[in-house]
C-alpha positions in Angstrom: 77.2 144.5 64.5 77.3 140.9 65.4 74.8 139.0 67.4 74.1 139.7 71.1 76.6 137.6 73.1 74.0 137.1 76.0 71.1 136.0 73.6 69.5 133.0 75.1 69.7 130.9 71.7 70.6 127.3 71.8 73.6 128.0 69.5 74.7 131.1 71.9 74.6 128.9 74.9 76.8 126.4 73.3 79.1 129.1 72.2 79.2 130.4 75.6 79.8 127.0 77.2 82.8 126.7 74.8 84.0 130.0 75.8 84.0 128.8 79.6 85.6 125.4 78.8 88.3 127.0 77.0 89.1 129.1 80.0 89.2 126.0 82.3 91.5 124.1 79.7 93.8 126.9 79.8 94.4 127.1 83.4 94.6 123.3 83.3 97.2 123.4 80.7 99.3 126.1 82.5 99.1 124.1 85.8 100.3 121.0 83.7 103.1 123.1 82.4 104.2 124.5 85.5 104.3 120.9 87.4 106.3 119.4 84.3 108.7 122.2 84.8 109.0 121.7 88.5 109.4 117.9 87.9 112.5 118.6 85.6 114.0 121.2 88.0 113.6 119.3 91.2 115.7 116.4 92.7 113.9 115.9 95.9 112.1 112.6 95.9 109.2 113.6 98.2 108.7 116.8 95.9 108.8 114.6 92.9 106.2 112.2 94.4 103.9 115.1 95.2 104.4 116.7 91.8 103.5 113.5 90.0 100.5 113.1 92.0 99.4 116.7 91.1 100.1 115.9 87.5 97.8 112.8 87.4 95.2 115.1 88.6 95.6 117.9 86.1 95.9 115.4 83.3 92.5 113.6 84.4 91.0 117.0 84.8 92.1 118.2 81.4 90.7 114.8 79.8 87.3 115.5 81.4 87.3 119.0 80.0 88.2 117.8 76.5 85.4 115.2 76.8 83.0 118.0 77.6 84.1 120.1 74.7 83.7 117.0 72.3 80.2 116.8 73.6 79.6 120.5 72.6 81.1 119.5 69.0 78.6 116.8 68.6 75.5 119.0 70.0 74.3 118.8 66.2 70.6 118.9 67.0 70.9 122.5 68.3 72.1 123.6 64.8 69.4 122.0 62.9 66.4 123.6 61.3 63.7 124.3 63.7 60.8 122.8 61.4 59.7 119.3 62.2 61.9 117.2 59.9 62.7 113.5 59.0 66.2 113.8 58.0 69.5 112.7 59.3 71.2 115.5 61.3 74.0 117.2 59.5 77.5 118.2 61.2 78.3 121.9 61.7 81.8 123.2 63.2 81.7 125.4 66.3 83.4 129.0 66.0 86.9 129.3 67.3 87.0 131.4 70.5 89.4 134.3 71.0 90.6 136.8 73.7 90.0 140.8 73.3 92.9 142.5 71.7 93.8 146.1 72.1 95.2 147.6 69.0 95.2 151.5 70.3 98.8 151.9 71.8 100.8 149.7 69.2 99.1 151.3 66.3 99.3 155.0 67.7 103.0 154.5 68.3 103.7 153.0 65.1 101.8 155.9 63.1 103.9 158.5 65.2 107.2 156.5 64.5 106.8 155.5 61.0 104.3 158.0 59.5 105.3 161.0 61.6 101.7 161.9 62.5 99.9 162.2 65.6 98.4 158.7 66.4 95.5 160.3 68.5 94.0 161.7 65.2 93.1 158.1 64.4 91.7 156.9 67.5 88.2 156.8 65.8 89.5 154.6 63.1 91.3 152.2 65.5 88.1 152.0 67.7 86.1 151.0 64.6 88.7 148.1 64.0 88.3 146.9 67.5 84.6 147.1 67.6 84.7 145.2 64.0 87.0 142.5 65.6 84.8 142.2 68.9 81.4 141.7 66.7 83.2 138.9 64.7 83.3 137.0 67.8 79.5 136.6 67.6 78.6 136.6 64.2 75.0 136.0 63.2 74.2 132.8 61.3 73.5 134.3 58.0 75.1 136.1 55.0 75.3 139.1 57.1 77.5 137.3 59.4 79.6 136.0 56.7 79.9 139.5 55.1 81.1 140.9 58.6 83.9 138.1 58.9 85.1 138.9 55.4 85.0 142.7 56.1 87.3 142.1 59.0 89.5 139.6 57.0 89.9 142.2 54.3 90.6 145.0 56.7 93.4 142.5 58.4 95.0 142.7 54.8 95.2 146.5 54.8 96.3 146.7 58.4 98.9 144.0 57.8 100.4 146.0 54.7 100.6 149.3 56.7 101.4 148.3 60.4 102.7 145.0 60.6 106.3 144.9 58.9 107.6 141.5 58.6 110.8 142.8 60.2 109.5 143.6 63.6 106.9 142.6 66.2 104.2 145.1 67.0 103.6 143.9 70.5 100.0 142.7 69.8 99.5 139.3 71.1 96.5 137.2 69.4 95.0 134.4 71.3 92.7 131.8 69.7 91.5 128.6 71.2 91.5 125.3 69.2 88.1 124.2 68.1 88.5 120.4 69.1 91.1 120.6 72.1 90.3 124.1 73.6 94.2 124.6 73.8 95.0 128.2 73.3 97.6 129.4 70.6 99.1 132.7 71.4 101.2 134.6 68.7 102.2 138.2 67.8 101.9 137.0 64.1 98.7 138.5 62.2 98.7 135.4 60.1 97.1 133.5 63.0 94.4 136.1 63.3 93.6 135.7 59.7 93.8 132.1 59.6 91.4 132.0 62.6 88.9 134.2 60.7 89.1 132.2 57.5 88.4 129.2 59.7 85.2 130.8 61.4 84.0 131.9 57.9 84.0 128.2 57.0 82.5 127.2 60.2 79.8 129.6 59.7 79.0 128.4 56.3 78.6 124.9 58.0 76.2 126.2 60.5 74.0 128.1 57.8 74.0 124.8 55.9 72.8 122.8 58.8 70.1 125.3 59.5 68.4 125.3 55.9 65.0 123.6 55.9 65.7 120.2 54.0 62.0 119.6 53.5 62.1 122.4 50.6 63.8 122.5 47.5 65.4 125.9 47.9 66.5 124.9 51.4 68.3 121.9 50.1 70.0 124.1 47.3 71.2 126.7 49.7 72.4 123.8 52.0 74.4 122.4 49.1 75.8 126.0 48.3 76.7 126.5 52.0 78.6 123.3 52.4 80.6 123.6 49.2 81.7 127.0 50.2 82.6 125.8 53.6 84.8 123.2 51.8 86.2 126.0 49.7 87.1 128.2 52.5 88.7 125.3 54.5 90.5 124.2 51.4 91.8 127.5 50.6 92.8 127.8 54.4 94.7 124.5 54.0 96.7 125.4 50.9 97.5 129.2 52.0 98.3 129.1 55.9 100.4 125.9 55.8 102.2 126.6 59.3 99.4 127.5 61.7 100.2 125.9 65.2 96.6 125.4 66.0 95.7 121.7 65.7 92.1 122.5 64.0 94.0 124.1 61.2 96.5 121.7 60.5 96.6 120.2 56.9 95.6 116.8 58.1 92.4 117.9 60.0 91.3 120.5 57.4 91.5 117.6 54.9 89.1 115.5 57.0 86.7 118.6 57.5 86.7 119.4 53.6 85.9 115.9 52.8 83.1 115.8 55.6 81.8 119.2 54.1 81.7 117.8 50.4 79.9 114.4 51.7 77.2 116.7 53.3 76.8 118.7 50.2 76.5 115.2 48.3 74.1 114.1 50.8 71.7 117.1 50.2 72.0 116.5 46.3 70.4 113.0 46.8 67.9 114.3 49.2 67.2 117.1 46.6 66.6 114.3 43.9 64.1 112.6 46.2 62.1 115.4 47.7 59.2 115.4 45.1 58.9 111.6 45.9 60.9 108.7 44.1 58.9 107.1 41.5 58.7 103.4 41.2 59.8 103.4 37.8 63.0 101.5 36.2 65.2 104.1 35.0 64.4 106.6 38.0 65.4 103.8 40.5 68.7 103.2 38.4 69.4 106.8 38.7 68.8 106.9 42.4 70.7 103.8 43.0 73.9 105.2 41.5 73.4 108.4 43.5 72.9 107.1 46.7 75.7 104.5 46.3 78.1 107.3 45.9 76.8 109.0 49.0 77.6 105.8 50.8 80.9 105.7 49.3 81.9 109.2 50.3 81.0 108.7 53.9 83.0 105.6 53.7 85.9 107.7 52.7 85.3 110.3 55.5 85.2 107.6 58.1 88.5 106.2 56.9 90.2 109.6 56.9 88.7 110.3 60.6 90.1 107.2 61.9 93.6 107.8 60.6 96.5 109.3 62.7 97.3 112.1 63.4 93.5 113.2 63.4 92.1 110.3 65.0 92.7 111.3 68.5 91.0 114.7 68.3 88.0 114.1 65.9 85.0 113.9 68.1 84.2 110.1 68.3 80.5 110.8 67.6 81.4 112.2 64.1 83.3 109.2 62.9 80.6 106.9 64.2 77.9 109.2 62.4 80.1 108.9 59.3 80.1 105.2 59.6 76.4 105.2 60.1 75.6 107.1 57.1 77.8 105.1 55.0 76.1 101.9 56.0 72.6 103.5 55.8 73.0 104.9 52.1 74.5 101.7 51.2 71.5 99.9 52.4 69.3 102.2 50.4 71.3 101.5 47.2 70.7 97.6 47.8 67.0 98.3 48.6 66.7 100.4 45.4 68.1 97.7 43.2 65.7 95.1 44.9 62.7 97.1 44.1 63.7 97.3 40.5 64.1 93.6 40.3 61.0 92.7 42.5 58.6 95.2 41.1 59.3 95.6 37.5 59.0 92.6 35.1 60.1 93.2 31.5 57.1 93.8 29.6 56.6 93.4 25.9 56.5 97.3 25.1 59.9 97.8 27.2 63.3 98.6 25.4 65.3 95.4 26.4 68.6 96.9 25.2 68.3 100.2 27.1 67.2 98.2 30.5 69.9 95.8 30.1 72.6 98.5 29.5 71.2 100.8 32.5 71.1 97.8 34.7 74.7 96.5 33.8 76.1 99.8 34.8 74.8 99.2 38.4 77.6 96.5 38.9 81.3 96.4 39.0 81.1 92.7 38.2 78.2 90.2 37.8 78.3 86.7 39.6 79.5 83.9 37.4 76.9 82.4 35.2 74.4 85.4 35.5 73.4 87.1 32.5 71.8 90.6 32.8 69.4 90.2 30.1 68.5 86.5 31.2 67.8 87.9 34.8 65.5 90.8 33.5 63.5 88.3 31.5 63.4 85.5 34.0 61.0 85.9 36.8 62.5 83.4 39.1 66.1 84.6 38.8 64.9 88.4 39.2 63.3 87.4 42.7 66.4 85.5 43.6 68.6 88.6 42.9 66.2 91.1 44.3 66.1 89.1 47.6 69.9 88.8 47.9 70.0 92.6 47.6 67.4 92.8 50.2 69.4 90.5 52.7 72.4 92.7 52.0 70.3 95.9 52.7 69.0 94.5 55.9 72.6 93.6 57.0 73.8 97.2 56.3 70.6 98.8 58.2 71.2 96.5 61.2 74.9 97.5 61.3 74.0 101.2 61.1 71.6 100.7 64.1 74.0 98.7 66.1 76.6 101.5 65.7 74.1 104.0 66.6 73.3 102.2 69.7 76.7 102.0 70.8 77.3 105.6 70.9 75.6 107.6 73.6 75.3 111.0 72.0 73.9 109.5 68.9 71.6 107.2 70.5 70.0 110.3 72.1 69.3 111.9 68.9 65.7 110.8 68.4 65.2 111.8 64.5 68.3 109.6 63.7 66.9 106.5 65.5 63.5 107.2 63.6 64.9 107.4 60.1 67.5 104.3 60.5 64.5 102.2 62.2 62.0 103.1 59.6 64.5 102.3 56.6 65.1 98.9 58.2 61.6 98.0 58.8 60.8 99.0 55.1 63.7 96.5 54.0 62.4 93.8 56.1 58.6 94.3 55.0 59.9 94.1 51.3 61.7 90.8 52.1 58.6 89.2 54.0 56.5 90.0 50.7 59.1 87.9 48.7 59.2 84.9 51.1 58.5 81.6 49.7 59.3 78.0 51.1 62.0 77.1 48.6 64.2 80.3 49.9 67.1 78.0 51.0 67.5 77.0 47.4 68.3 80.5 46.1 71.1 81.8 48.4 73.3 83.8 45.8 75.4 86.7 46.9 74.4 90.3 45.8 77.1 92.0 43.8 78.6 95.3 44.9 76.9 98.4 43.3 78.9 100.6 41.1 78.3 104.2 42.2 78.0 107.3 40.0 
């Protein structure tokens, strides 16, 4: 059961690096705790100076290790589908690491004491439970991996009812490492074990989602399903296990992660709609505009949530920048689609004026003063002016997305992200150049905000 932990896949290498980093962070945390205790206990000034110097070294070492862990969290390209794609990468969660646990003696003693039976008769069953737990440390990235984690989670429910009474500690110490900070949490409480397994189920769903082939309809459907399931598991974790001491499972952090997974599901829904190709047709473009505007809006909310206390310090910097880039990129696409409607689709005699006016009116939360939607649709000059205003806004958003991407070292090195952003920017510039005329300075109107749906 489980994957080979020594397998040389990109994902297993990352997970092994995470395990090594967690051990180094644990050592640094212990050294810091020892130095702080000594600092509180001593009154000797010379000793205090030496301890303060040591403490500064330990803190700087800890900061470097946490930055390395953040680097692993944003290694998104490793988790993507291996097919050649032209899609913005999606963000997965790394699995929480844990130490080995030996259930044998505590359970055998409890069986003898509580059930008056010889615990050695149940050695095989206890060994099976420990084997299942060990396999859950390296689950395969598919439904079989999910089923194995779920099986262990259900087993924990049975074990808790029979062997972990709330009135006493069983002497079994569970240690799990924080997914974002690498700091270990140790408890004799089985709730930590159950909550951590649930987190890993959600994390595994995100890895399944990022692995789906987004160049195919079924792949996108599976990705939407996986991200929605991940959001569901993490939401259940937030509502059910409200006092977990691990920072990555705090309500504030889980709230951000749920928002991010739902945003990625929404992004895949938009890609699904555009996969067959986006027809340059009035009502099709209206629908795509509203959908992509919604994607831009949800990423704006994700970025805002990531930059709020108390999660701001521990959310990987590259994640919040990627959310900001996606927000700008999809807003730019919304303005580009509207501009295409205005520049390419003059109202013809056979068109339904009322239907087009109604559909177009629903794209705006307001219209500029003195602008009548039907008049704009009928008047070639006004259509062109408003279309160019939207193209200008699209170009501004595209340039901001490229600027933010250029400022983040990790994102700057993801080639496919650079290619997608650059291609979209060039397309808007080309469209704008096609509309260029000498009297442009007379038509500087502002494009209204787009109403998402």
